N, C-alpha and C positions, 0 to 999 in steps of 0.2 A: 504494500500500500504506500503510495507516494505521500509527501507532506501535505500537498493540497487536498488529496482525498481524505486524509486523516483530520484535517481542520474542518472540512465542510459539515460533518455532523455536529460538531461542537458549536458552530455558528448557528445552526438551526435550533439547537437545544438551549441556547443562551449560555453555554459553558465556555465560550471563547474568551481568551485573555487578550486585552488590548493594552499595550505599553505606551505610555506618554513619555517621550524622550525630551528633556529640557536641558540643553547646554547652558551653563551659567558662568559668567566671569564678572566679578565685582558687582553683583546684583543684590547686595545686602539690604538696601532700602526697600526694594519692591518685591522681593521673592516671597514674602509671607502673603502679600496681597494677591500675587499671582496664584499661589497655592489655594487660597481661599476661593477665588473665582473659578479656578479649574475644578476644584472639588465639588462645587455646587452643580456643575455640569455633569461630572462623572457619576455623581450619586443617582442621577436620573437615567443613566444609560442601561440598556438591557444586556450588558456584557460585564464580565469581571475586568478590573483594571489594575494596573500598577503605574506609579509615577517614578521614572528614573531621572534623577537630577545628576548631571555630570558637572562637577566643579572643575573648571579648566584653569587651575592654578590661581584662584582669586587671592588678592592681597588684602582684602578687607574682611569683614565678618561673615561672608557668604557661607563658608563651610559650617560655622557654628550655627547659623540660622537654619541650614539644611538639616543638620543633626537634630535640632530642636523640633523641626517640622516632622522628621521621621519618628521621633519619640511619641508624637501625638497622632500620627496617621500610619496604620500598619501597611497601607498600600505603597508607602514611599520607600524608595531605595536611593542610596547615595553612592556615586562613583567619584572618588577624589583622585585626580590625575597628579602625577609627581611634579608637574610644572605647567605653565601655560603653553599649550601646543597650537592654539588657534581653533576657531570654531569648526573648521572642516574636520580636523582630527578628533575633536571632542565629539562630534556627531558620529564618527566612525566607531569610537570607543563605546558610545551608547548603543549603537546597533549591535556591536559584538556582545554586549552584556544584557540587552533587553530580552525578556523571556516570552513576549507576547506572540500571538498568532498574527497580529498586525501591530505595527509600530507607527505612532504619530509623532512627528518632530515639530516642536514649538519653540519660540523664543521665550526668554524669561521676562521680557520687558512689557508684556501685556499688549503688544501691538498685534499679536495674533489672537483674534477673539476665540475663546473656548467654545462659544455657542455654535461654531462651525463643525465641531466634532461629530454630532449626530449625523450630519449630512455626509461627512467622510465615511463613517461606518456604514451608512445606507448604501453608498456606491460600492464599498468593499463587499458587502453582502450580495450585491448584484454581479460580482465577478471581476471588478477592476482591481488590478494589482498595485497601481499607483494612483492616488487621488491627490491632486495638488491645488493649492489655493492660488488664484490669479487675481492680482490687484486690479481693481477698477479705477482707482484714483491714486495719484501721486502728489496730491496737493500739499502734503506735509514736507515735500522736498524742495530744495532751492531750484531755480530755473537752470542754473549751471549743472547741477547734479542730474536733473532730468534730461538735459541735452546730451551729456556724456553717456548716460545710461542708454538712451535711444540709439546713439551712434554706435556704442559697443555692441549691443545685441543685433543691430542691423548688419554691422560688419561681420560679426561672428556667424550670423545666419547665412551669409553669402559664402564664407570661406570654409565653414565646417561641414563635415559629412553627415552630421545629425542635426535635427532641428531642436533647439533648446527654447522652451516657452519664454517669451519676452518678458512678461510681467509676473513670472512665478519665482518665488523665493524658496526657502527651506521648509516652509509650513506645508506639510503634506503627510499622507498616510502611505505606508509601504506594507504590502502583504508579506508574509513570512518568506516566500520564495524570492520576492523582490529585495527584501532586506538581506537575504543570504547572497544574492547576486552582487549587490553593492558592497557588502562586507567582504566578498571574495576578491575584490579589486584592491590590492594592497599598494598601489602606487603612492609615492610620497607627496608628489605635487597634486593635491586633490582639489579639483574644481567640481564640487558635489552636484551642482545643478546640471553639469554636463554628464556626470556619472548616472544620475537619476534618469536622464533621457536616453543615455547610451544602452542601458540594459533592455530597453524595449518593454514588452508585455503591454497589457491593456492599461491605458492611462486616461484619466478624466480630469478636466479642469472644473474648479468650483470658484465662481467670481465672488469677491468680497471687498469690503472697505476696511482698511487697517485702522485699528484704534490708535489713540494717542499714547505715546510712551508714558508709563505711570510715574517713573522717577529716573533721574540720571540723564546722561547724554549718550549719544551713539558712540560705539567704539570704532566706527569706520570713518577714519579721516580720509581726506582726499588722496593722500599718499598711499594708504592701504587699499583704497578702491582702485587706484592706478595699478598697483602691483597685482591686485586680484584680477583686473582685466587682462593683464599680460599672462597671468596664469591660465585664464580661460582660453586665450588665443593660442597659446603654445601647447596646451594639453589636448586640444581637440581639432587641431588643424596644422598642416604643414604649409598653409597658405602664405605666411610671411616669407618662407624660403622660396616659394614659387614666384612671389612678387619680385624678389631680388633677381631671379633669373630673367623674368620678363622685362624688368627695368633695365638690366644690363644689356639685353638685346636691343631695347629701344634706344638707349644712349649710344650704342655702337652704330646703329643705323643712322641716327641723327648726325653723329660725328662724320660718317662717310659722306652723307649728303652735304653737310656743311663744308667738308673739305673739298668736295667737287665744286661747290658754289664759289669758294675762294679761288680755286685754280682757274675757273672760268672767268671770273672778274679780272684776274691778272693777265690772262692770255688775250681776252677779247677787248677789254677796256683799259688795261694798263693800270688799274687801281693798285695802290700799295697794299701789301698784306697787313691786316690789322696786327697791332703789336701788343705791348705789355698789358693794357686793360683787358682785352679779350682773352689773352692767355691766362691772366689771373682768375677771371671768371670761370673759365673751363676747369682750371686746376682745383679751385675751391669747391665747385659743384661736384666734380667727380670724387674729391677727397671726402666731402660730406656724405655722399651716397655710400661710399665704401665703409666709412666708420659706422653709419647707421646699420648696415647689413652685417658688418662684423659683430656688432652688438646683438643683432637678432640671432646670428649663428651661435654666439656665446650663450644666449639664453637656452637654446636647445642643448648645447654641449653641457652646460651646468646641470640641466635636468638629467641628462644621461649619467653624469658623474654622481649625482645624489641617488639615483635609482640603483646604480651598481654597488653602492656601499651596503645595500640591503639591511639597513638598520630597522629595528621595530618602529612602528608608527608612534607608539606612546608607551609609557610605563604607568602603572596604577599604584598610587600611594595606599589607598584604603578602598575597599568595596564593602559597603554595608547593604546587604540585600533587604528587600521588603520583609517585614515580619510576618506577612501573610504568604510567604513563599511556598509553604507547604500546601496552600490551597490551589496552587497552580500546577501541581504535579501532573495533571492530565495534559499539559502543554509540552512537557519535557520531551516527548517522543519526536517532536519536530523542531527542537531548539537548535539554535545556531551553533555549529561546531567551530570552536576557536582554536 
C-alpha cells in the first residue's frame, strides 16, 4: 500500500494529522498572539493537528516564548536550530520533522491569515497535493518593491523551464508525498518557491488578502531581496549564461559591421579613422560586459563549489516534540524518512 493510499482512509474518517509549520526568527513580541489566533482556527477543524515552530537561531526571547506556549498546548512542538540558517533552510528542517499527512507552512508575523486553513484542507481532501495562497493585493509594499518584484518574476518566467506562480509566497499546504519530494531535494542554495513548483503534482491557487504585520518589521531588506532574486535566477535557469553567449555574438557582429563601415569611409570618402574617444568607448563597453558575465559565471561556479562540499543543511540544537505525539501514531507509517 502506497503512502497516498494509506492516508486516504484517515482523511475520510477524520483521523488525518495536519502539521502547521511556522518558521520563527526574532518573533518574541507577536508569537503568542499568532498562536492564539491559529489555535482558534485549529480547534474548529475536522482533523487532528500539530503546530511545529522552528526557531531559526533567534537572538531575543522567541525560544523561551515557544517553550512556554508548548507547556500550555500539547499540540505544539518546538525545533530549535543551532544557529540562524535562513528561512529557506528553516522550512526544510520543519518539513523533515513534521509528522502530518499534510503540512501547512505559515509565517509567524500574522500576515498569513489562519482563516484560510479550512479552504486549504478542503482542496487537499479533493486530491490536490499543493495548495498555495496567491496574493490579490500588494498595497502594503512600496512602489519600488512592487516594481522589482514584477520585473523579477516576469524575467524568471521567461528564462526558467518551470512556471513559478507570480504572487505566491511560502503560505501553502503540501501533501505528504509533496513534502517528501521537496524534502528529498537537498541542494544548499534553496529557492523554495521554485522547488515547490518544480516537483509538479496537482496544484491549486487560493486568492487572499494578506493581513497587516502584528509586530516588528520585515527581515527582508533590499539587499537580501536582491540576493534572493539572484538565487532564484541561478537555481532554476541557465538563462544568464545563454545571455552572455548571445550578447557576445551580437557584439562580435556589430564590431565586424562597424569595422567594415570605417574601412568604407576611409576608402571611398577619405575620412580619418576615429581615434582615442571611440577607442575608449569600445574598450570600456567590452570590459564592462566581460566583468558582468565573469560575475555571472562566478555565481554558478560558487554554487557548484558549495554543493560539492556536501555539508548538512542544518544542525538541531533541541527538538521538543508535541506532547500529544502518541496520539499521532497512526500517521507514522507514512512519515518522512530523514
